C-alpha positions in Angstrom: -9.7 18.7 -13.6 -12.6 20.4 -11.6 -11.2 22.6 -9.0 -14.2 25.0 -8.2 -16.9 24.1 -5.6 -20.2 22.9 -7.2 -23.4 22.7 -5.4 -24.1 18.9 -4.9 -20.6 17.9 -5.6 -18.3 15.6 -3.8 -15.1 17.1 -2.3 -11.6 15.8 -2.0 -9.3 17.0 0.7 -5.9 15.9 1.8 -4.5 16.0 5.4 -0.9 16.1 5.5 -0.4 15.1 9.2 -2.5 13.5 11.9 -1.7 16.6 13.9 -4.1 18.5 11.4 -7.0 15.9 11.3 -9.2 17.9 13.7 -9.3 20.7 10.9 -10.3 18.3 8.2 -12.6 15.8 10.2 -15.6 14.9 8.0 -18.0 12.1 9.5 -19.4 12.0 6.0 -16.2 11.5 4.2 -14.4 8.2 3.0 -11.2 8.4 5.0 -8.2 6.8 3.1 -5.1 6.3 5.7 -1.7 6.1 3.7 1.6 5.5 5.2 3.5 4.2 2.0 6.9 3.5 3.7 5.9 1.1 5.1 2.6 0.4 7.0 -0.1 0.9 4.8 1.9 -1.1 2.0 2.6 -3.9 4.5 -1.2 -4.0 5.5 -2.2 -4.4 1.9 0.3 -6.9 1.4 -0.7 -9.1 4.3 -4.2 -9.2 3.0 -2.9 -10.0 -0.6 -1.3 -13.0 1.2 -4.4 -14.2 3.1 -4.3 -12.7 6.6 -7.7 -13.1 8.2 -7.8 -9.7 9.9 -5.2 -7.0 11.6 -6.0 -5.4 14.8 -4.1 -2.0 14.7 -3.0 -0.6 18.2 -1.4 2.7 19.2 0.8 1.7 21.9 3.6 -0.9 22.4 2.1 -1.7 25.7 -1.1 -2.7 24.1 0.8 -4.8 21.6 2.5 -6.5 24.3 -0.4 -7.4 26.0 -1.9 -9.1 23.1 1.3 -11.0 22.6 1.1 -12.2 26.2 -2.4 -13.6 25.3 -1.2 -15.4 22.5 -1.6 -13.2 19.5 0.8 -12.9 16.7 2.2 -9.3 16.8 4.0 -7.1 14.2 5.4 -4.1 16.3 8.1 -1.6 15.4 9.3 2.1 16.3 11.5 4.1 14.0 11.6 1.0 11.6 13.2 -1.4 14.3 11.3 -4.6 15.2 10.5 -4.7 19.1 12.2 -7.5 21.0 8.7 -9.1 22.0 7.2 -8.9 18.4 7.0 -11.8 15.8 8.0 -9.4 13.1 8.3 -5.8 12.0 6.8 -3.7 9.4 8.4 -4.8 6.0 5.9 -5.9 3.4 8.2 -8.9 2.8 7.6 -10.0 6.5 3.8 -10.8 5.7 4.3 -14.0 3.6 1.6 -16.3 2.9 3.6 -19.1 4.9 3.3 -16.5 8.1 0.0 -14.7 7.9 -2.5 -16.9 5.8 -5.6 -17.4 7.9 -4.1 -15.7 11.0 -5.1 -12.7 13.1 -2.2 -10.2 13.6 -1.9 -7.0 16.1 -0.1 -4.4 14.5 1.5 -1.4 16.0 3.8 1.1 14.0 5.3 4.4 14.6 2.9 6.5 12.5 0.3 4.3 10.6 -1.6 2.6 13.3 -2.3 5.9 15.3 -3.6 7.4 12.0 -5.8 4.6 11.5 -7.4 4.9 14.8 -7.6 8.8 14.5 -9.6 8.3 11.3 -12.3 6.0 12.7 -14.7 8.9 12.9 -14.9 8.9 9.3 -17.9 7.2 7.2 -15.6 4.5 6.1 -11.9 4.0 6.8 -9.8 2.4 4.1 -6.1 1.6 3.8 -4.5 3.0 0.7 -1.3 2.2 -1.0 0.1 2.2 -4.7 -0.5 -1.5 -4.5 -4.3 -1.1 -4.4 -4.6 2.6 -5.9 -7.0 1.8 -8.9 -9.3 -0.5 -7.0 -9.2 2.2 -4.2 -10.2 5.1 -6.7 -13.0 3.0 -8.3 -14.5 2.2 -4.9 -14.4 6.1 -3.9 -16.0 7.1 -7.2 -18.9 4.7 -6.4 -19.2 5.6 -2.8 -21.3 8.9 -3.1 -19.3 10.3 -0.5 -16.6 13.0 0.1 -12.9 11.9 0.1 -10.5 12.7 2.7 -6.9 11.2 2.4 -5.0 11.2 5.7 -1.1 11.0 5.5 0.3 9.2 8.4 3.3 11.5 8.0 6.3 11.1 10.4 5.7 11.7 14.1 2.9 14.4 13.3 5.3 16.0 10.6 4.8 16.5 6.9 6.4 13.8 4.6 6.8 13.5 0.9 6.0 9.8 0.1 2.5 10.0 1.7 1.8 13.3 -0.1 2.8 12.0 -3.2 0.6 9.1 -3.0 -2.3 11.6 -1.9 -1.5 13.6 -5.0 -1.9 10.3 -7.3 -5.0 9.2 -5.8 -6.7 12.8 -5.9 -5.9 12.8 -9.7 -7.5 9.5 -10.3 -10.7 10.4 -8.3 -10.8 13.8 -10.0 -11.4 12.0 -13.4 -15.0 11.4 -12.2 -16.8 14.7 -12.7 -18.9 14.5 -9.5 -15.7 15.2 -7.6 -13.9 18.7 -7.2 -11.5 20.3 -5.0 -10.9 23.6 -3.6 -8.3 22.3 -1.3 -4.8 23.8 -1.3 -3.3 20.7 0.2 -4.9 18.6 -2.4 -3.6 20.7 -5.2 -0.1 20.8 -3.7 -0.1 17.0 -3.4 -1.1 16.8 -7.1 1.5 19.3 -8.3 4.1 17.2 -6.3 3.1 13.9 -7.8 3.0 15.3 -11.2 6.7 16.6 -10.7 7.8 13.0 -9.5 5.8 10.7 -11.5 8.1 10.3 -14.4 11.0 9.1 -12.1 9.3 8.2 -8.9 12.1 6.2 -7.4 14.5 9.0 -8.3 12.5 11.5 -6.7 12.1 9.2 -3.6 15.8 9.2 -3.0 15.4 12.7 -1.3 12.9 11.5 1.1 13.9 11.5 4.7 12.2 8.2 5.4 14.1 6.5 2.5 17.4 7.4 4.3 16.1 6.3 7.7 15.4 2.8 6.3 18.6 2.8 4.4 20.6 3.6 7.6 19.0 0.5 9.3 19.4 -1.6 6.2 15.5 -1.9 5.7 15.3 -0.2 2.3 14.9 -3.3 0.2 11.1 -2.6 -0.2 11.4 0.9 -1.5 10.6 -0.2 -5.3 7.8 -2.5 -4.2 5.9 0.1 -2.1 5.6 2.2 -5.3 4.4 -0.5 -7.4 0.9 0.1 -8.8 -2.1 -2.2 -8.8 -0.7 -5.6 -7.4 -4.3 -6.3 -6.0 -8.0 -5.1 -5.9 -8.2 -5.7 -2.1 -8.9 -2.9 -0.1 -8.5 -3.1 3.9 -11.5 -1.4 5.7 -11.8 -0.9 9.3 -14.7 -2.6 11.0 -15.0 -1.5 14.6 -11.4 -2.1 15.9 -9.9 -4.3 13.3 -9.0 -4.4 9.7 -10.7 -6.9 7.2 -10.8 -7.0 3.3 -13.6 -5.0 1.8 -16.3 -7.4 1.0 -17.5 -6.3 -2.1 -14.1 -6.6 -3.8 -13.2 -9.9 -2.6 
């Protein structure tokens, strides 16, 4: 594992919270936004099941405005679907019968704001365990730095996104052109190494797991930690997400 700076090398950094993003902003980096429980897992699932595009919006007011104009809307706050929305934030909502060929406006507690914040990067991708190997392969070919932005929880650190950041960093660091001298990246990899032998057992301590359980929304925990269900990678193009063309 390469952890020393090398002239001409490509660096990996992890930003644990959107509140810290100004300190990590890198216009030359591929930015991977992750919100494992549940936004990024749901977005990847939607594209697996044929959604045409997703329009991420930061506020419920924007989402409601789109609904009034006839758009299909997925919107939640604190895990609870909003009363005007067609559905909420569970990956299981995004079935082929509901989403194939459709455009969906999407607003969540943490994930969609992080996507909009990341838009200053060279390329913005949506990352989940569901597409992690495809994601790592694409990043290795990109010739660009990697910045992983954890959506966190209301600007606070969370474990589930950090664990994913550690897993992705380890995979990308297998390529010798990449290095890291970022403490956040090293910490994320250490956490992942501590958890990977019993990921679901480790996730039992995660705050968001218990928020979901309280609201009877925790049926997706195992699914959100499944590796490599797809090669599809959602990419931000202007104001909407579409599948990355070269992997379709």
